[in-house]
N, C-alpha and C positions, 0 to 999 in steps of 0.2 A: 366505317366500322373499326372499332379500336382493337389494339393488339390483344387485349384481354379476351375479347369475344373469340377471336381466332384461336387463341391458345386454349381456352376452355373447350371449344369445339374440337380442336385437334386432340386434346386429352380425352374428352368424353368418348369420341369415336374409337380411340385406341383402347381405352379401358373395356368398352363393350365388346370389342372384337379380337382382343389380342390372342386368346387361346386358339381361335379358329385361324387367325392370320399366321400364327406360329406353325400350326399343322399344315396349312397351305404352303407356307414358305419352305418347310422341310421337304414335303412331297414334290413341290414345284422344282426345287433344286435337283432332286433325284431325276425327275423327268427331263429337265433341261440337259443334264449330263448324258442321259440316255439318248436324247436327240442329237447330241454331238457324236456319240458313239455310233449311231445309225448312219451317219454321213461319212465316217472315216474310211470304210471300204468304198472307194470312188469308182462307180460304174458309169460315170458320164463319158461321153465321146466328144471328140473335137468337132468344131463347126456344127454343133447340134442345131443351132437356129437356121442353118442353111439347108438342112436335109428336108426333102419333100416326100410326100406319100408315094409319088410316082417312082421314087428311088427305092423306097423301103418295101412296099408290098410285093413287087415282082421278085425281089431278092429272097424274101422270106418264103414265098410260095415255091420257089425253086429249091431252097435249102431244107425245107421241112415237108414231110408227107402231108401234114395237115396243120393249119393254124386256126385256132378257134378265137383267140382274143389277144390283142396287143394293148398294153396300158402304159402310160407315162405318168409317173408320180411327181410329187412336189420337189423331189431331189433331181429331177430330169433323168432318173433311172428308167430304162425301157424294159418291161417285163413281157415275155412271150409265154402263152399257154398253147399247147398243141401236141403233135406226135412227130417223132423223128422218123427216118426212113426204115428203121427197124421196128417201128410200132411202139416205141417206148414213150411214156408220158413225159412231157417237158413243161416245167414251170421254172423259168430262169431269167436272170438279167442277161440281155444280149446287146451286141453292137448292131444297131438297126441298119447300118450300111452293108455289113458283111454277113450278118446272121450268126456270128460266132458267139458262143455262150461265154459270158464274163464271170458269172457267179450265180449262186443260188440264194433266194431269200431265206433268212433265218427266222423261225417263229419267235414271237415275243415271249420273253421269260415269264414264268408265273409271278415272280416278284414284281416286275414292271406292270403286269396286268393288275395286280393287287394295289400297287401305288396309284395307278391311273384311276381305278374305280374309287379309291379313297379320295383322291384329289377332286374328282368330278362331283361326288355326291355324299361323301363321308359314310358310305354304305347305307344311306337312308333313302335310296331310290329317288323318286320324283321330289319328295319333300327335301331330301338332301341337296338336290340340284338347285332348287329354289333358294335354299339357305346359302349355298355357295355363291350363287349369283348376287344375293344381297350383300354378302361379305366382300365380294369383288367391288361392288359399287361403293361400299363404305371405304375400302382401300383407296379408291379414286378420290373420295372426299377428304381422306386423311392427307393424301399427297397434295391436293389443292390447298387445304388449310395450312399445310406446312410451307407451301410456296408463298402464301400470303404472309406468313410469319417472317420468312426470309426477306421478302420485299420490304416489310415494315422495318425489320432490323437494319437492312442495308440502305434504307431510305430511298427507295426507287428501284424500278426494274433495271435501269441502266447500270446500277451498282450490284446487280444480283450476284455476279461472280467476283465481286471485290473481296478484299482481304477480310478474313474473319479473325477476331482476336481469340487466342486460345486461352480460355479461362481454366479448363480442365479437359481431360481426354474425352469423356463422354460427350460433353457439350460441343467440342470442336469438330469431332468427326461425325456427329449427328447432323450438323449443319453442312459440312463439306461433302460428305457422302450423299446426303439428301439432295443437294443441288445437282451433283453429277448424275444421280440415278433417278431424278424426277421423271424424265420422259419415259425411260423404260418401265418404271413402276406404273405410271399412268397408262401406258399401253397395255401392260399386263392386266391391270384392273378393268379397264374399259372393254378390252377384247374378251376377258372372262365373263363379264356381265352380258355382253352381246351373245356369246355362245350359249349361255344359259337360256336366254330368251328365245334364241333360235331353235333350241332343242324342243321347244313346245310349239314349233311351226308357226311362230308369231309372224314371221316375215315371208313364209313360203306359201305360194299359191299353187293350186292344182295344175299340173303340167298339161299342156294341150296335146291331144292325141294326133298321131300322124294320119294323113289322108293318102291311102294307096289307090292306084287305078283299079277300076272294076274288071277290066279286061287286060290280059297280059299276053304278049306274043310268045307262044309256046316253043317256037323254033328260032330263037334269035341268033344272030351271028356274033361270034366272040371277038371283041375288039382287043387291042393291045393296051393293057393297064398302064403302061408307061406313058401312053399318049393321052390318057384321060385328062381333060382340062382341069377338072376339080382337083384331082390328085396332084397335078403339076403345080397348081397355085396354092396348095395347102401345105405349110411347113409342119413338120412333126412337133415342133415346139408348141403349137396351138392345140394339139390333140391331148385329150385325157384318156380316151379309150376307143378302140376299134373292135367291133364284133364282126368276124368274118362270116361269109355265107357257109352254111353247113354242107351244101351240095350245089352242083351246077344246075340249079333250078331257077327258072325265070322269076319265081316268087320269093327267092332268097336274095337278100341284099347285104351290102356293107352298111352297118350302123355305126356312125362315127360321132362321138361326143366331143365337141369342141368347147372352147371358152365362151359360154353364153348361148350356145345353140346345139341342137342335135340334127344331124343330116343323114338321110337314107340315100344310098347311091346304088344304081343299077350295076350289077357285077359284069354285065356284058357290054353295055354301051358307055358306062361311066357318067350317065346323066343323073342329075339330082331328082330323085323320085318324090321326096318330101323333106321339108325343113321346118322345124319348130324351135322357137326360142326357149331356153331353159330359165330365162329371167335373171335379174341381177342378184337375187337372193343367194344363189350358189356362189357367185363371185365374192360377195361380202362374207359369206361363211368361210370360204377358203382363205380369204385374206386374213380374217381374224384368227383362223387356225394357225396360219403361218406366223402371225405376230405373237400369238399366245404361247406357241410351243417351240418356235425356232426350228421347225422341221425342215425348212427350205434353205437355211444358212447356218453354217457352223459358227460364224462370228456372232450372229444374232443370238444363237442358242447359248453361247458363252456369256454374252451380256445379260441374258435372262437369268442364267444360273447365278451370276454375281448379284443381280438385283434381288432375286428370291432369297439368297442367303443373307443379304444385307437387311432384309425386312426383319430378320431375327435380331440383328444388331440394333436396328431402330427401336424395336420393342424394348430391348435391354437398356439402351442409352436414354430413351425417352422417359422410362420409369425412374431411372437413376437421377436424371435431371429433376424430375418432379419431387422425388424424395429429398433431394438436396435442398430444394427450395423450402421444404417443410421441416428441415432438420431442427430449426430454432422456432419455438413457439413463443408468442408474446404472453407474458404473465404479469399482470398488474396487481399491486397490493392496494393501491388507492384508486378512487374513482376519478374520472376526468375533471369533474366539477370541483374537487377539493385539492387537486394537485397544483403545485407551484412551478414545477419544471415539466415541460411538455416536450417529448421527443417524437418527432415525426419521421417516418422512414419511407423512402421510395426505393424498393429493392426488387430486382428482376429475378435473380437466382439465389437470393438468400445471404450472399456474402456481406452486403451492406448492412443487412439486419443483424448479423453477428457482431459487427462493430458497435452498432447502436445499443444492442442488448448488453454488451459488456459495460458501456457507460451507464445504462439504466440500472444494472445490478449494483454498481458502485454507489450511485445516488441513494438507492434503497438502503445499502449497508451503512451509509453515512447518516441515515435518519431523515433523508429528504423525501418529500412527497413527489415522487416522479411517476409520470404516466407515459407509456410507450404505445404508439399506434401507427397505423399506415397513413400516408399522406391523404389518401382518398377519404379518410374519416375525420378530416379537419372540420372543426366547428368553433364556436366561441368558447374559450376556456376562461371562466370568470376569475379564477385565482392565479392564473399564470403570471409568473414574473420573468421566466426565461422560456423561450422556444428555441429548440435546437433541431435543425432539419438535416437529415442524412439522406442526400439525394443522389442516387445513381443515374447514369444516363444510358438509355437504351438506344442501340443503333447509332444514328447520326444526329444527336441532339434531341431525341425524343424522350418522353417520360417513361419510366417503367410502368407495368400494367397496374400497379396499385397506387399510382400517383397521377393518373391521367386527368382526374377531376380537380386537382389541387388549385390550379390557377383560378378556375371559375369559383370554387368554394371560397377562396380567399377574398374575392371581390364581393361575395354575398354575405360574408360573416365578418363583422368588424370586431376589433379587440375591445374588451371591456375596460381595460386600463393600460397604462404604459407597459410595454413588453420589450425586453431585450431579446434580440434574435441573433442567431448564428447559423450559417449554412456551411455544411461540409459536403463537397462534391466528390463523387467517385466516378472515375472513367478511365479511359486509356488513350494515351497519346497516339496510338495506332490509328485512331479515327480523327478526321479533321475537326469535328465538333467536340473537342475535348471538354467534358463536363458541361456541355451545352445546356442541358436541362437545369443543372444546379445554378448556372448563371441567370437563367430566366427566373428561377425561384428567388434568388437573392435580389434581383431587381424588383420583382413583384412585392416582396416584403418591405423593401425600402420605400415603396410608394404608399404604404399604409400610414395613416396619420399618427397612430399611437405605437408605432414600431420603432425601436431604437437599435441601430446596428451595434451589437456588442463586440463583434470581431469581424474583420474583413473576410470575404469568401475564402475558404481554404480548400484546396483541391488535393486529391489523393490519386496517384497514377498506378494503375494495375494492382490495386489493393495493397499498396506499400504500407507496411506496419510502421516503418520509420516516419513516413510523412504524416500518418495519422497521429502518432505519438507527439509529433511537433504541435499539432492542434490541441491535443489534450493538455499539453504543458502550458500553452498560451491561455487557454480557457480557464484552466485551474488557477493560474497565477492572477488573472484579472478578477475572477469571481471569488477567490479565496475559498473555494470548495475543492477539497483534495480529490484529484483523479490520478490514477496510476500512470506512470510514464514508462513502465517496463514493457517492452515489446511482447514478451511472452504472454501477457494477459490478453492480447488481442489476436494472437495467432490461433487458428483452428488446430485441433489435435492432428498431428501429422500422421501420414500412413506411408507404407512402403519404404521404411527406413533401411539403411545399409548397416550391416554388422562390421564393426571395425575392431581390429586386434591391436592391443598396446604392444609396441615393439620395445619401448624403453622410456624411462623418465628420470630426470635429475632429482636430487634430494633437496628438500627445503630445510634450511637451517635457521637458527635464531637470527642470524645477521642477513640472511638472504631469503626473502619471501617470494622470489620469482623462480619458476621452474620451467623446464622444457620437456614436453611430452610428444612422443612420436607414434603415429598409427600407420598401419599398412595402407598403401594407396593403390595397390594393383587392382585392376578391373574397374577402377573409378575414373571418371572424367573430371578433372579439376586442374587448376593452376594457381600459382601464388597470387594472393589478393582475393580469391574466393573466400567464402565464409563456411565454417563448419558449425552446424546447428546441433546441439546436444540437448537431451531431455533428462536431467539428473533425477527428477522425482517420478519419472515414467508417466508424466501427465502432459498437459498442453504447455506447460511452462518451458520456454525455450531460452537457451543461452547461446550467443553467437561469438565465435572466435575467428580472427583473421588467420588464414592458412599460409604457411610457407611450404612450397613444394621442394623437398630436398631429397635427392636420390630416388625420386619417384614416390616418396612417401609423404604423409601429412605431418607437418611439424607445427606445433603450437607453442607459443611462449605465454605463460599464464602467471599472473600475480595472485598469490593466495590471500584471500580476505577472510577475516573471522566471520563465521556464519554465512559465508558466500556460497550460495547454492551451487553454482557451476564450478568455482575454483576448488572448493572442498571436495566435490565429487571427483574431479579430475585428479586431485592430489592423492585421493585414496586408492587410485588404480595402480596396478603393478604389471610388469611385463607378462603377457599372456591373457590378461583380462579382455573381455569383449563388451563393447557398448553399442547401442543403437543410435545412429546419427544420420544426418543427410547433408549433402553439399548444396550450398546456395550460390549460384553463379553471380559474380559481382564484377561484371564486364567493365564497369566504369572505373575500376581500380586495378586493372591489369597492367603489366609492364608495357609502356607505350612503344609501339613498333616504329613509328616515324620520327620520334623526337631525336634531335641531334645529340642532346645531352640531358641528363636527369639528375636532379638533386632529391635525395630521400631524407625526410625529417621525421624522427620518431622519438617517443619516450616510452620507457618500460616495455610492456608486452607488445607495443606497436612495432617493434623491430622484426617480428616473426615473418610477415609477408615479404619484407624487404630482403631478408636473407635468402628466401626462396627465389625472389626475382633476380637477385644478383647471381645465384647459382644457375639460373636459366639464361643468363646473358651470354649466349653463344656468339652473338655478333660483336661482342666486346664494345658495347656502347660506353660512352664516357659517363660513369656514375660516381657520385659522391654520396656518402652516407653520414648524416649528422644524427646522433642519438643521445638522449639524456637519461641518466639514472641517478639514484640517490648516492650510492657508494660503489666503489670497485668491489667486485665479488668474484667467486669462481665462475658464475654464469657469464659475467661480462668478459672474464678472461677467455671463456670458451668462444664468445663472439669475436674476440681479437684473433684467436687462432683461425677461425673461419675467414676473417677478413684478410689475414696474411696469405691464406691459400688463394682466395679470390684475387688478391692483388698480384700474386705471382702468375696467375692465369690471365691477367689483364682484364678480368671481369669487373674489377672495382678499382677506381683511380685513387680514392682517398677515403679514410675513415676518421671521423672526429667524434670523440666522446665528451660529454659534459656531466660532471658529478656535482649535484647540488648540496650534498651533505659532507663532502670532503672539505679539507682546509681551504682549497681554492674557491669553492662555492661558485661554480660556473654553470650557467643554464644554457639550454639550446639557443635561446634568443641572443645570448652573448656571442655564441659562435656565428650566428647569422649576421649580427651587426659587424663582427670582425671581418667577415667575408662579404660585406655588402656589395662591393664592386662585382664579385663573382655572380651573385644572385641577380643583380640588375642586368648584367650582360647575358646571363643565361636566359632570362625571360625575353629580353630584346631580340635574341637570336633564334627564338622559337623553341627553346628548351622547356622542360616540364619539371615542376616541383610537386612531389608527392608527400602527403602528410598523413601519419597514422599514429594513433594513441589516444590520449585523453582529450575530451572536448575543451577543457581549460587550456591545455597546451596549444590546441589548434587556434583558439582565439588569440592567444599571445603571439604565436608565430605569424598569423595573418596580419595582426596590427603592426608587427615589426616589418614584415614585407611590404605592407601598404605604405609606410613612411619611406622605405628605400625606393620604391617604385616612383613615388611622387618627387622625391628629391633628385634622383639620378635619371630616371627615364621620362619624368613629367607625364606619367600615365597612371591612372588609378588601378589598383589591384583587381577590381571587378572586371576590367577590360580583359585581363589575362585569364580570369576565371571563365568568362564567356567564350574565350578561345579554346578552352579545354587545357590550359597550361597549368592550372592549379587543381590537383586531384586530391580528395580527402576521404578518409575512412576512419572516423573518430567516434568514440562513444563516451 
């Protein structure tokens, strides 16, 4: 059975029953809390399981004028009904060994009675009970179908409790909480269904009547109750109720209800007069009552309360996940038969579809006949020149629900003409089968006679926009069809942004187009090297800036570009202004904690995170900073002042500036070549080189370092990259 069938079953059952499940969840939580409250006044006694009737009955008959009934409830509380020596009525919890009164039963509140009636039947009497039973059974089916989905996702029962990738809050905790509470919810559902059926006496048979002797000795001798064999061998823990004789009459007996049987005992001789089984139905009813209500265990009642309350969360998160999958709808301007570019999507939660749709809309805007559809809708496309597959991987190498048929469809539908294909795989390195399904798709397409590999398989980890943009750039360059390489176009519109206050900004002049802007950083978790995402047009267009953490605040170094969406927006701000933004953790570009020494290479605005890292260098690591600018300016002089302070505090060993538009015309690469021995020794000793700034600068710096490594260390730069000794954050 495919994952789509389980998902549709899971969703259909939830849609049908969610209102009733919500009502049952709320009322069930209230009753579970009440079950805990009922057990808080503890009237249990020590060694309860060792107390026998031969100890209890004589004591009670001595301490009370009359005992009519003794009962033991599911909490092991012993209740006595009778008269004290003053003739007062007694209905109290007692210590069965001493007869001392421990407390009085409190009547159930009207509110709890109302909630109980609502929970059992929705105030619809027998019809309501039947309906509640059906809903309970549906809840069991929802839990089982959810379990099947998790097994499919985790690729096997053995990985049921394996790591779950957190795509977003609702999805993550829907799976995690569902796994933890699966058993309690199943027990709640099945016990509720059983109790409904049992209420209509489906399992209960007519009880057998007792057989009493026709003739009774009217003058029996009174024996010692403490010596009665039956009473000596019967522990109080097995008793549910004892009805005492009303008078010293030979035809009046002890009637004792035990687990599974009812016994009539002669009050004079202690002999068993009659014994009838009560059947197993009562045992199962009591067991299901205990499991469904938590009445016999505080811990279990608390678990049931948590499970009941989480049903509400499952309803909310489940529908949120469903709506998220349907956020983007596929709209095609051209028919499949006339389209020259076919985009096929295998998406589980809708995120992959958003990437594909962004490409689709660009093709249409460029006048291309593009057609976007799910992978399960694959067929022969007669005019297709390009086929691009956006394939997510579900679970551990499995296809998403709308791509399960693709491999079979591909083998049954041949291409009408030569087709260029490209596959973009979406997955997570948290799973061992990273982009496993995309790899299968790529292999299957390569086996087709008329399929030409246009680009090698490209993978995207955890919906990385940067990695996806790398593919769009490669495909665009080779096809000569323009595609945007701006990350903002592929980011979904953000939510839950933070409000940041501008603390200060330097002035842009005709000779200096770079400025420093500082935002408050209190109450935010970030560090130097993280990214600040801003939304200048208040839409989904995002601009990213490397953060320097200085005095606990966010400091950016920005170069002003004419018509630059982000830079012009930031330059228009003044102290006291407020913007909406978010912090993006960039753990791969934080200050290395284990490196013995660090060289930082930057140009222009790329110096921002390095200034923050140096300010955070409390351990006084050996750090050198190499930075390139066009000209000396008030801003670079400000950097020099910072550097002098850092050098005085021994947080920075050396600062080297290169100015490409001054008379000397020195570039950063010239400084690196001049200090080639230092860089070679730094890498050989396990040090780290960090590069931040323009992509063109990164390319030049890496080429320069590559030559130095081969000439002096006889090792390729890629070897140091793989060791994590070359860290980059360039745009």
